[in-house]
C-alpha positions as CSV (number, residue, x, y, z in Angstrom):
1,M,10.8,39.7,3.0
2,R,10.4,40.2,-0.8
3,L,10.4,36.5,-1.4
4,V,7.8,36.0,1.4
5,R,5.6,38.7,-0.2
6,M,5.9,37.0,-3.6
7,V,4.9,33.6,-2.1
8,L,1.9,35.1,-0.3
9,C,0.7,36.9,-3.5
10,A,1.1,33.7,-5.5
11,A,-0.9,31.7,-2.9
12,A,-3.6,34.4,-2.9
13,L,-3.9,34.3,-6.7
14,L,-4.1,30.5,-6.7
15,A,-6.8,30.6,-4.1
16,V,-8.8,33.0,-6.2
17,A,-8.3,30.9,-9.3
18,F,-9.5,27.8,-7.5
19,A,-12.5,29.6,-6.0
20,L,-13.8,31.0,-9.3
21,P,-15.2,28.7,-11.9
22,I,-12.9,28.1,-14.8
23,Q,-14.5,29.4,-18.1
24,G,-11.7,28.6,-20.5
25,R,-13.0,25.3,-21.7
26,G,-15.8,26.7,-23.7
27,E,-17.0,29.9,-25.4
28,T,-20.1,31.8,-24.3
29,G,-22.8,32.6,-26.8
30,E,-24.2,36.0,-27.5
31,G,-25.9,37.7,-24.6
32,S,-27.2,35.3,-21.9
33,R,-27.9,32.4,-24.3
34,I,-25.5,29.9,-23.0
35,A,-25.5,26.3,-22.0
36,L,-23.7,25.4,-18.8
37,M,-22.2,21.9,-18.4
38,I,-21.5,20.2,-15.0
39,E,-19.3,17.1,-15.3
40,I,-19.8,14.3,-12.7
41,D,-17.1,11.7,-13.1
42,G,-16.9,9.3,-10.2
43,A,-18.8,8.4,-7.0
44,I,-21.7,10.6,-5.9
45,G,-20.9,12.2,-2.5
46,P,-21.1,15.4,-0.5
47,A,-18.7,17.2,-2.9
48,T,-20.8,16.2,-5.9
49,A,-24.0,17.5,-4.2
50,R,-22.3,20.8,-3.5
51,Q,-20.9,21.1,-7.0
52,I,-24.4,20.6,-8.6
53,K,-26.1,23.0,-6.2
54,D,-23.5,25.7,-6.9
55,G,-23.8,25.0,-10.7
56,L,-27.5,25.3,-10.7
57,A,-27.4,28.5,-8.7
58,S,-24.9,29.9,-11.2
59,A,-27.1,28.9,-14.1
60,H,-30.1,30.7,-12.5
61,E,-28.1,33.9,-11.9
62,R,-26.7,33.9,-15.4
63,N,-30.1,33.1,-17.0
64,A,-28.6,30.1,-18.8
65,E,-30.8,28.4,-21.4
66,V,-30.0,24.9,-20.2
67,V,-27.7,23.0,-17.8
68,I,-26.2,19.8,-19.1
69,L,-25.4,17.3,-16.4
70,R,-22.8,14.9,-17.9
71,L,-22.8,11.7,-15.9
72,N,-20.3,8.9,-15.6
73,T,-20.7,7.4,-12.1
74,P,-20.9,4.0,-10.4
75,G,-23.2,5.4,-7.8
76,G,-22.6,6.7,-4.3
77,L,-24.3,7.9,-1.1
78,V,-28.1,7.9,-0.9
79,T,-28.1,11.2,1.2
80,S,-26.1,13.0,-1.5
81,M,-28.2,11.5,-4.3
82,R,-31.4,12.8,-2.7
83,E,-29.9,16.3,-2.3
84,I,-29.1,16.3,-6.0
85,I,-32.5,15.2,-7.0
86,A,-34.2,17.8,-4.8
87,D,-32.0,20.5,-6.4
88,I,-32.8,19.3,-9.9
89,L,-36.6,19.2,-9.2
90,A,-36.5,22.7,-7.8
91,S,-34.4,24.1,-10.6
92,S,-36.0,26.8,-12.8
93,V,-33.3,26.2,-15.4
94,P,-33.9,23.0,-17.4
95,V,-31.5,20.2,-16.6
96,V,-30.5,17.7,-19.3
97,G,-29.0,14.5,-18.0
98,Y,-26.4,13.1,-20.4
99,V,-24.5,9.9,-19.9
100,A,-21.3,10.4,-21.9
101,P,-18.8,9.9,-23.4
102,S,-19.0,6.4,-24.8
103,G,-18.0,3.8,-22.3
104,S,-19.6,5.7,-19.4
105,H,-22.4,4.5,-17.2
106,A,-25.0,5.9,-14.8
107,A,-25.3,3.1,-12.2
108,S,-27.1,3.0,-8.9
109,A,-27.5,6.6,-7.7
110,G,-26.8,7.8,-11.3
111,T,-29.9,6.1,-12.5
112,Y,-32.1,8.0,-10.1
113,I,-30.5,11.3,-11.0
114,L,-30.9,10.7,-14.7
115,Y,-34.6,9.9,-14.1
116,A,-35.0,13.2,-12.2
117,T,-33.6,15.4,-15.1
118,H,-36.0,17.2,-17.4
119,V,-34.4,15.5,-20.4
120,A,-32.5,12.2,-20.2
121,A,-30.0,11.4,-22.9
122,M,-27.2,8.8,-23.5
123,A,-24.3,8.5,-25.8
124,P,-23.9,5.3,-27.8
125,G,-21.9,2.7,-25.9
126,T,-23.1,3.7,-22.5
127,N,-25.4,1.9,-20.0
128,I,-27.8,2.6,-17.1
129,G,-29.2,0.6,-14.3
130,A,-28.3,-1.6,-11.3
131,A,-30.1,0.8,-8.9
132,T,-30.5,-1.6,-6.0
133,P,-29.7,0.1,-2.7
134,V,-26.7,-2.2,-2.0
135,E,-25.3,-0.1,0.7
136,I,-28.2,-1.0,3.0
137,G,-29.0,-4.5,1.8
138,T,-31.4,-6.4,-0.4
139,P,-34.3,-8.7,0.4
140,F,-33.7,-12.4,0.5
141,P,-34.0,-13.9,-3.0
142,S,-36.4,-16.7,-3.7
143,L,-34.9,-20.1,-3.2
144,P,-34.4,-22.4,-6.2
145,G,-37.7,-23.8,-7.3
146,G,-39.6,-20.7,-6.2
147,D,-39.7,-21.6,-2.5
148,E,-39.7,-18.8,0.0
149,P,-37.2,-18.6,2.9
150,K,-38.4,-20.5,5.9
151,T,-38.9,-18.4,9.1
152,D,-40.8,-18.7,12.3
153,E,-42.9,-15.7,11.4
154,K,-46.5,-15.9,10.1
155,P,-46.9,-16.9,6.4
156,G,-46.1,-14.1,4.1
157,A,-44.2,-12.1,6.7
158,A,-40.7,-10.9,5.9
159,P,-37.7,-12.3,7.9
160,A,-37.1,-10.1,10.9
161,Q,-33.4,-9.6,10.1
162,D,-34.3,-8.4,6.6
163,T,-37.0,-5.9,7.5
164,L,-34.7,-2.9,7.0
165,A,-33.5,-4.1,3.6
166,I,-37.1,-4.5,2.5
167,K,-38.0,-1.0,3.7
168,A,-35.0,0.5,1.9
169,T,-35.8,-1.3,-1.3
170,N,-39.5,-0.3,-1.2
171,D,-38.5,3.3,-0.5
172,A,-36.1,3.3,-3.4
173,V,-38.8,1.8,-5.7
174,A,-41.3,4.5,-4.6
175,L,-38.7,7.2,-5.4
176,I,-37.8,6.0,-8.8
177,R,-41.4,5.4,-9.8
178,S,-42.4,8.9,-8.6
179,L,-39.6,10.4,-10.8
180,A,-40.6,8.3,-13.7
181,E,-44.2,9.4,-13.4
182,L,-43.1,13.0,-13.1
183,R,-41.0,12.9,-16.2
184,G,-43.1,10.5,-18.3
185,R,-40.6,7.7,-18.4
186,N,-40.8,3.9,-17.9
187,A,-41.7,3.3,-14.3
188,E,-41.9,-0.5,-14.6
189,W,-38.3,-0.8,-15.8
190,G,-37.2,1.6,-13.0
191,E,-38.7,-0.7,-10.4
192,K,-37.0,-3.6,-12.1
193,A,-33.6,-1.8,-11.9
194,V,-34.1,-1.4,-8.2
195,R,-35.5,-4.9,-7.3
196,E,-33.5,-6.9,-9.8
197,A,-30.5,-4.7,-10.4
198,A,-31.4,-4.6,-14.1
199,S,-29.3,-2.7,-16.6
200,L,-29.8,-1.4,-20.1
201,S,-27.6,-0.3,-23.0
202,A,-28.3,3.2,-24.5
203,Q,-30.3,1.8,-27.5
204,A,-32.3,-0.5,-25.2
205,A,-33.0,2.3,-22.8
206,L,-34.3,4.5,-25.7
207,D,-36.5,1.6,-27.0
208,Q,-38.0,1.1,-23.6
209,H,-38.6,4.8,-23.0
210,V,-36.2,5.0,-20.1
211,I,-34.4,7.9,-21.8
212,D,-35.7,10.5,-24.2
213,L,-33.0,10.5,-26.9
214,M,-29.4,9.4,-27.9
215,A,-26.7,11.8,-29.0
216,N,-23.1,11.3,-30.1
217,D,-21.8,14.5,-28.6
218,T,-22.9,17.7,-26.9
219,A,-23.5,19.6,-30.2
220,A,-25.8,16.8,-31.4
221,L,-27.6,16.8,-28.0
222,L,-28.3,20.5,-28.2
223,Q,-29.6,20.2,-31.7
224,A,-31.8,17.2,-30.7
225,I,-33.5,19.0,-27.8
226,D,-34.1,22.3,-29.6
227,G,-37.8,23.2,-29.5
228,R,-38.6,20.5,-26.9
229,K,-41.3,21.6,-24.5
230,I,-40.7,20.9,-20.8
231,A,-42.1,21.8,-17.4
232,T,-40.0,23.6,-14.8
233,T,-40.7,25.2,-11.5
234,A,-40.9,28.5,-13.4
235,G,-43.6,27.1,-15.7
236,P,-43.7,25.5,-19.2
237,R,-40.8,26.2,-21.4
238,S,-39.7,25.6,-24.9
239,L,-36.0,25.0,-25.3
240,A,-34.0,27.1,-27.8
241,T,-30.6,25.3,-27.9
242,Q,-29.8,25.3,-31.6
243,G,-26.2,26.6,-32.0
244,L,-25.6,27.3,-28.3
245,K,-22.0,27.4,-27.1
246,V,-21.3,25.3,-24.1
247,E,-19.4,26.5,-21.0
248,T,-18.1,24.0,-18.5
249,I,-18.3,24.9,-14.9
250,E,-15.3,23.6,-13.0
251,P,-15.5,23.0,-9.2
252,G,-13.8,25.6,-7.0
253,W,-11.2,24.9,-4.3
254,L,-13.8,24.1,-1.6
255,I,-15.5,21.4,-3.7
256,R,-12.1,19.9,-4.6
257,L,-11.2,19.9,-0.9
258,L,-14.5,18.3,0.0
259,A,-13.9,15.6,-2.7
260,V,-10.6,14.7,-1.1
261,I,-11.4,14.8,2.6
262,T,-14.8,13.0,2.3
263,D,-13.0,9.9,1.1
264,P,-13.4,7.6,4.2
265,N,-9.8,6.6,4.1
266,V,-8.6,10.2,4.0
267,A,-10.9,11.1,6.8
268,V,-9.5,8.4,9.0
269,L,-5.9,9.4,8.2
270,L,-6.7,13.0,9.0
271,M,-8.1,11.9,12.4
272,L,-4.9,9.9,13.1
273,F,-2.6,12.8,12.0
274,G,-4.6,15.2,14.1
275,V,-4.4,13.1,17.3
276,Y,-0.7,12.3,16.9
277,G,0.2,15.9,16.0
278,L,-1.4,17.0,19.3
279,V,0.4,14.2,21.1
280,F,3.8,15.4,19.8
281,E,2.9,19.0,20.7
282,F,2.1,17.9,24.3
283,M,5.3,15.9,24.5
284,S,7.4,18.8,23.2
285,P,5.7,22.0,24.2
286,G,6.7,25.0,22.1
287,A,7.3,23.0,18.9
288,V,4.1,24.7,17.5
289,A,4.1,23.0,14.1
290,P,2.9,19.6,15.2
291,G,0.1,21.2,17.3
292,V,-1.0,23.5,14.4
293,I,-1.0,20.8,11.8
294,G,-2.6,18.3,14.2
295,A,-5.4,20.7,15.1
296,I,-6.2,21.4,11.4
297,C,-6.1,17.7,10.5
298,L,-8.4,16.8,13.4
299,V,-10.9,19.5,12.5
300,L,-11.0,18.5,8.9
301,G,-11.3,14.9,9.8
302,L,-14.3,15.5,12.1
303,Y,-15.9,17.8,9.5
304,A,-15.5,15.0,6.8
305,L,-17.0,12.4,9.2
306,N,-19.9,14.7,9.9
307,L,-20.8,14.7,6.2
308,L,-20.6,10.9,5.9
309,P,-23.1,8.4,7.1
310,I,-21.2,7.0,10.1
311,D,-21.9,4.9,13.1
312,Y,-21.2,7.0,16.2
313,T,-20.5,4.0,18.3
314,G,-17.6,3.1,15.9
315,L,-16.4,6.7,16.0
316,A,-16.5,6.7,19.8
317,L,-14.5,3.4,19.9
318,M,-11.9,4.9,17.5
319,L,-11.5,8.0,19.6
320,L,-11.3,5.9,22.8
321,G,-8.6,3.8,21.2
322,L,-6.6,6.9,20.2
323,T,-7.0,8.3,23.7
324,F,-5.5,5.1,25.1
325,L,-2.7,5.3,22.7
326,V,-2.0,8.9,23.6
327,V,-1.8,7.9,27.3
328,E,0.4,5.0,26.3
329,A,2.8,7.3,24.5
330,V,3.2,9.5,27.6
331,Y,2.9,6.8,30.3
332,P,4.0,3.4,28.9
333,T,2.0,0.5,30.3
334,V,1.5,-1.8,27.3
335,V,-2.0,-2.7,28.6
336,L,-3.4,0.7,27.6
337,G,-1.7,0.4,24.2
338,A,-3.1,-3.1,23.6
339,G,-6.6,-1.9,24.6
340,G,-6.3,1.2,22.4
341,L,-5.3,-0.9,19.4
342,A,-8.3,-3.3,19.9
343,A,-10.7,-0.4,20.4
344,F,-9.4,1.3,17.2
345,L,-9.8,-1.8,15.1
346,L,-13.3,-2.4,16.4
347,G,-14.3,1.2,15.8
348,A,-12.9,1.1,12.2
349,A,-14.9,-2.0,11.5
350,M,-18.1,-0.3,12.8
351,L,-17.5,3.2,11.6
352,F,-19.3,3.4,8.2
353,R,-22.8,2.2,8.0
354,V,-22.8,2.0,4.2
355,Q,-20.5,0.4,1.6
356,S,-21.4,2.6,-1.4
357,P,-19.2,2.7,-4.5
358,G,-16.3,5.1,-3.9
359,Y,-17.0,5.2,-0.1
360,R,-15.6,2.0,1.2
361,L,-13.0,1.9,4.0
362,S,-9.9,0.2,2.8
363,W,-8.9,-2.7,5.1
364,T,-5.4,-2.5,3.6
365,L,-5.1,1.0,5.0
366,I,-6.6,-0.1,8.4
367,A,-4.1,-3.0,8.5
368,V,-1.1,-0.7,7.8
369,V,-2.3,1.7,10.4
370,A,-2.8,-1.2,12.9
371,M,0.7,-2.5,12.2
372,L,2.2,1.0,12.7
373,I,0.3,1.3,16.0
374,A,1.4,-2.2,17.0
375,A,5.0,-1.3,16.2
376,L,4.7,1.8,18.4
377,L,3.3,-0.4,21.1
378,L,6.2,-2.8,20.9
379,L,8.7,0.0,21.0
380,S,6.9,1.4,24.0
381,G,6.9,-2.0,25.7
382,R,10.6,-2.5,25.0
383,F,11.4,0.9,26.4
384,L,9.4,0.1,29.5
385,W,11.2,-3.2,30.0
386,R,14.6,-1.7,29.6
387,T,13.7,1.1,32.0
388,R,12.6,-1.4,34.6
389,N,15.8,-3.4,34.3
390,N,18.2,-0.4,34.3
391,V,20.0,0.6,37.5
392,P,18.6,3.7,39.2
393,R,20.1,7.0,37.9
394,I,19.6,9.1,41.0
395,G,19.5,8.6,44.8
396,R,21.3,6.2,47.2
397,Q,21.0,3.1,45.0
398,A,22.5,4.9,42.1
399,M,25.7,5.5,44.1
400,R,26.3,1.9,44.9
401,G,29.0,0.2,42.9
402,L,30.5,3.5,41.5
403,P,34.3,3.6,41.4
404,V,36.1,6.2,43.5
405,E,39.7,7.3,43.8
406,I,41.4,7.5,47.3
407,L,42.7,11.0,47.9
408,D,44.0,10.4,51.5
409,W,43.4,7.7,54.1
410,S,44.0,7.4,57.8
411,E,42.7,4.9,60.4
412,G,39.7,3.7,58.5
413,S,38.5,7.0,57.1
414,G,39.6,9.6,54.6
415,H,38.6,11.5,51.5
416,V,37.8,10.2,48.0
417,L,37.0,11.6,44.5
418,A,33.6,10.3,43.3
419,E,31.9,11.5,40.1
420,G,34.1,14.6,40.1
421,E,33.3,15.5,43.7
422,R,35.2,15.2,47.0
423,W,33.5,13.0,49.6
424,N,34.2,11.8,53.2
425,A,34.6,8.1,53.3
426,R,35.1,5.2,55.7
427,S,35.9,1.5,55.4
428,N,37.1,-1.6,57.3
429,D,39.8,-1.9,54.6
430,T,43.0,0.0,54.5
431,F,43.8,2.1,51.4
432,T,46.6,4.2,50.1
433,A,46.3,7.4,48.1
434,G,45.5,6.8,44.5
435,E,44.2,3.3,45.1
436,P,40.9,2.4,43.4
437,A,37.8,1.5,45.5
438,E,34.1,1.3,45.0
439,I,31.1,2.5,47.0
440,V,29.1,0.0,49.1
441,D,26.6,2.4,50.7
442,I,26.0,6.0,51.7
443,E,24.8,7.4,55.0
444,G,24.2,11.1,55.1
445,L,27.3,12.5,53.3
446,I,29.7,9.7,54.2
447,L,30.5,6.9,51.8
448,T,31.2,3.4,52.8
449,L,33.8,1.8,50.6
450,R,35.3,-1.6,49.8
451,R,38.3,-2.6,47.9
452,R,37.7,-2.7,44.1
453,T,38.7,-5.8,42.1
454,K,40.5,-5.4,38.8
455,T,37.3,-5.9,36.7
456,G,35.0,-4.2,39.2
457,S,31.5,-5.4,39.9
458,G,29.7,-2.4,38.3
459,S,26.4,-3.9,39.3
460,G,25.3,-1.0,41.4
461,E,24.4,-3.4,44.2
462,P,26.6,-4.8,47.0
463,P,27.5,-8.5,46.7
């Protein structure tokens, strides 16, 4: 019991440690004059949006002088990007976007976010751009020589199959131009980054007024923006950042959990573990552990899919396929298993509507899962085939061909020992006590016998 208490206390302390922001990576300044830093390193997704929302809320509560949003991202989900932009625009605390350290980049969704910040900065050796909404598609490019794609539509009309891509691109252009106009940055290049996937180095971005300044490190950044006048939702504000100490806000356990489970591959695996955990629980009632783990995994998987832009037809096909596989595990038919495998693969192919950086479904994972399901299906088919060919284990047919020992015999009838039991028996053959015989048939509680050969037929059926 003492060991159990120690483990529970340690788990509680770890949960509290993960839940609270870690403040050991920086020193706070005097009073409330602090600069909070939020680090975004990787794809933009639901966990990123939650991390920035919580960070900005914490900055507002602590009356921070400024929030530094350090970016190094290949892009991500449009829905999460728009949530982040909305939070930045609504923030009463100035947000400084900073692409760092050297070698980092703010591509795709990162470009929009940097445009939305009150002050945009980059470290030397970084780059920005390539903001085309690739997860939805891009318009048809012009053909060599400047010719437009040929269609059956009226002159100047967009191809019907590309209408959604054009709408998405125009919407993205409108967003980045509005952000550029709001912050006084280069709107023309922003449109070029969307339509042509243009990119810029840090120095080129500064020269073209895409960013406001360059800084080698955080200290240089705070010194460079000191005294800068900006407009926030709380009104005009003059930054006083000279000599501020920086405190890094680390994500809590919930954000870390979101970052893991919102990976499409992890979400699919959670769904599989959940379904098969419940299957094992139903097959072995009372085991408890498979059912508990399966239910938790299934709920987490469904929650993760709810946060991701998915195609519900694909999800329905995957669930239908898993249902067929569950039935196959309980009642082997092979047909249901093959149909379940096909439905699962089709659903996986249709599940995610987007293919954003960091949110792509791994076909290697799907192939491995499909092979495991196929192996389970083959084992189920083999079991079904062997069961079909096996002799019956109970009833009249199961008795045929079994060896018996004659206990006593007189005038065509007597008593025998079969399967440890004493039976009445009859036969046209004549036997002596101790002689081997085998069962031909059974009527009521009387066995019909025949003389057993040395090898014995053992077929379970009369010749």
